[in-house]
BALOBA-1460 file (C-alpha; in Angstrom, 3 decimals):
// residues 106
<rec num="1" residu="x" x="153.784" y="230.905" z="144.550"/>
<rec num="2" residu="x" x="153.814" y="228.369" z="141.740"/>
<rec num="3" residu="x" x="157.560" y="227.965" z="142.077"/>
<rec num="4" residu="x" x="157.180" y="227.108" z="145.756"/>
<rec num="5" residu="x" x="154.505" y="224.538" z="144.940"/>
<rec num="6" residu="x" x="156.686" y="222.866" z="142.310"/>
<rec num="7" residu="x" x="159.631" y="222.809" z="144.717"/>
<rec num="8" residu="x" x="157.553" y="221.156" z="147.437"/>
<rec num="9" residu="x" x="156.219" y="218.602" z="144.948"/>
<rec num="10" residu="x" x="159.749" y="217.914" z="143.678"/>
<rec num="11" residu="x" x="161.091" y="217.377" z="147.207"/>
<rec num="12" residu="x" x="158.153" y="215.094" z="148.102"/>
<rec num="13" residu="x" x="158.700" y="212.948" z="145.005"/>
<rec num="14" residu="x" x="162.443" y="212.814" z="145.595"/>
<rec num="15" residu="x" x="161.840" y="211.567" z="149.152"/>
<rec num="16" residu="x" x="159.793" y="208.623" z="147.946"/>
<rec num="17" residu="x" x="156.292" y="209.988" z="148.431"/>
<rec num="18" residu="x" x="155.193" y="208.581" z="145.073"/>
<rec num="19" residu="x" x="152.578" y="205.811" z="145.228"/>
<rec num="20" residu="x" x="153.905" y="202.277" z="144.887"/>
<rec num="21" residu="x" x="153.156" y="200.532" z="141.573"/>
<rec num="22" residu="x" x="150.588" y="197.709" z="141.529"/>
<rec num="23" residu="x" x="151.895" y="194.238" z="142.159"/>
<rec num="24" residu="x" x="150.856" y="191.407" z="139.841"/>
<rec num="25" residu="x" x="148.363" y="190.075" z="142.423"/>
<rec num="26" residu="x" x="146.704" y="193.477" z="142.816"/>
<rec num="27" residu="x" x="146.383" y="193.786" z="139.039"/>
<rec num="28" residu="x" x="144.714" y="190.353" z="138.840"/>
<rec num="29" residu="x" x="142.175" y="191.376" z="141.490"/>
<rec num="30" residu="x" x="141.202" y="194.464" z="139.513"/>
<rec num="31" residu="x" x="141.099" y="192.642" z="136.173"/>
<rec num="32" residu="x" x="137.791" y="192.482" z="134.328"/>
<rec num="33" residu="x" x="135.793" y="189.248" z="134.390"/>
<rec num="34" residu="x" x="136.688" y="186.767" z="131.670"/>
<rec num="35" residu="x" x="134.257" y="186.009" z="128.865"/>
<rec num="36" residu="x" x="133.820" y="182.570" z="127.366"/>
<rec num="37" residu="x" x="131.666" y="180.296" z="125.204"/>
<rec num="38" residu="x" x="130.451" y="176.798" z="125.992"/>
<rec num="39" residu="x" x="128.359" y="174.448" z="123.847"/>
<rec num="40" residu="x" x="126.657" y="171.248" z="124.788"/>
<rec num="41" residu="x" x="123.473" y="169.567" z="125.952"/>
<rec num="42" residu="x" x="121.410" y="170.780" z="128.894"/>
<rec num="43" residu="x" x="121.623" y="168.178" z="131.648"/>
<rec num="44" residu="x" x="119.807" y="170.057" z="134.453"/>
<rec num="45" residu="x" x="117.719" y="173.185" z="134.896"/>
<rec num="46" residu="x" x="116.738" y="174.976" z="138.067"/>
<rec num="47" residu="x" x="115.211" y="178.376" z="138.711"/>
<rec num="48" residu="x" x="118.592" y="180.116" z="138.994"/>
<rec num="49" residu="x" x="120.982" y="177.880" z="137.079"/>
<rec num="50" residu="x" x="121.552" y="175.823" z="133.961"/>
<rec num="51" residu="x" x="123.924" y="172.847" z="133.781"/>
<rec num="52" residu="x" x="125.357" y="171.920" z="130.386"/>
<rec num="53" residu="x" x="127.414" y="168.862" z="129.467"/>
<rec num="54" residu="x" x="129.918" y="169.423" z="126.669"/>
<rec num="55" residu="x" x="130.371" y="167.271" z="123.593"/>
<rec num="56" residu="x" x="131.516" y="163.779" z="124.498"/>
<rec num="57" residu="x" x="130.186" y="164.156" z="128.044"/>
<rec num="58" residu="x" x="133.639" y="164.848" z="129.477"/>
<rec num="59" residu="x" x="133.042" y="168.353" z="130.787"/>
<rec num="60" residu="x" x="130.055" y="169.790" z="132.594"/>
<rec num="61" residu="x" x="129.496" y="173.407" z="133.639"/>
<rec num="62" residu="x" x="126.817" y="175.106" z="135.702"/>
<rec num="63" residu="x" x="125.868" y="178.675" z="134.827"/>
<rec num="64" residu="x" x="123.948" y="181.147" z="136.955"/>
<rec num="65" residu="x" x="120.842" y="182.529" z="135.253"/>
<rec num="66" residu="x" x="119.951" y="186.135" z="136.132"/>
<rec num="67" residu="x" x="117.253" y="188.540" z="134.947"/>
<rec num="68" residu="x" x="119.915" y="189.968" z="132.594"/>
<rec num="69" residu="x" x="120.447" y="186.606" z="130.857"/>
<rec num="70" residu="x" x="119.119" y="186.749" z="127.281"/>
<rec num="71" residu="x" x="117.605" y="183.713" z="125.586"/>
<rec num="72" residu="x" x="117.438" y="183.159" z="121.825"/>
<rec num="73" residu="x" x="114.910" y="180.605" z="120.658"/>
<rec num="74" residu="x" x="112.600" y="178.623" z="122.903"/>
<rec num="75" residu="x" x="113.356" y="178.214" z="126.579"/>
<rec num="76" residu="x" x="115.826" y="175.352" z="126.974"/>
<rec num="77" residu="x" x="114.713" y="171.999" z="128.305"/>
<rec num="78" residu="x" x="116.738" y="169.038" z="129.512"/>
<rec num="79" residu="x" x="118.515" y="167.525" z="126.475"/>
<rec num="80" residu="x" x="118.282" y="170.772" z="124.436"/>
<rec num="81" residu="x" x="121.412" y="171.674" z="122.501"/>
<rec num="82" residu="x" x="122.677" y="175.130" z="123.521"/>
<rec num="83" residu="x" x="125.511" y="177.600" z="123.050"/>
<rec num="84" residu="x" x="126.200" y="179.779" z="126.081"/>
<rec num="85" residu="x" x="128.169" y="182.994" z="126.252"/>
<rec num="86" residu="x" x="129.217" y="183.480" z="129.860"/>
<rec num="87" residu="x" x="131.277" y="185.633" z="132.201"/>
<rec num="88" residu="x" x="133.552" y="184.029" z="134.810"/>
<rec num="89" residu="x" x="133.730" y="185.846" z="138.143"/>
<rec num="90" residu="x" x="134.787" y="184.943" z="141.657"/>
<rec num="91" residu="x" x="131.182" y="183.905" z="142.321"/>
<rec num="92" residu="x" x="131.191" y="181.450" z="139.381"/>
<rec num="93" residu="x" x="130.093" y="181.423" z="135.755"/>
<rec num="94" residu="x" x="127.120" y="183.639" z="134.832"/>
<rec num="95" residu="x" x="125.241" y="183.076" z="131.565"/>
<rec num="96" residu="x" x="124.966" y="186.257" z="129.498"/>
<rec num="97" residu="x" x="123.287" y="184.721" z="126.425"/>
<rec num="98" residu="x" x="121.782" y="181.282" z="125.879"/>
<rec num="99" residu="x" x="121.169" y="180.236" z="122.274"/>
<rec num="100" residu="x" x="118.992" y="177.150" z="121.876"/>
<rec num="101" residu="x" x="120.255" y="175.235" z="118.813"/>
<rec num="102" residu="x" x="117.920" y="172.296" z="118.819"/>
<rec num="103" residu="x" x="114.880" y="170.920" z="120.607"/>
<rec num="104" residu="x" x="115.084" y="168.439" z="123.423"/>
<rec num="105" residu="x" x="115.444" y="164.853" z="122.209"/>
<rec num="106" residu="x" x="112.348" y="162.851" z="123.090"/>
């Protein structure tokens, strides 16, 4: 019986019944989200997001804040200096950890 099963499997594979390999686009779709770091000054805060302007004011990013987002130090305020570890997904950047480095400038 086993011999018959191996013969059938061998014939099926020889006839091209093997699954097609992933294309580059399919592999990109299944790739894990990308992690990143961003440092700067908080320029806006809302209930579900935090906008940070990088050093020199040239780049600004908005991060989604979720119940899973961890904060180190006091809650950030506008003009607080922060470091943010984030995950980039199709839905945007999500803050994983927010580290407050300095108080808001008065």
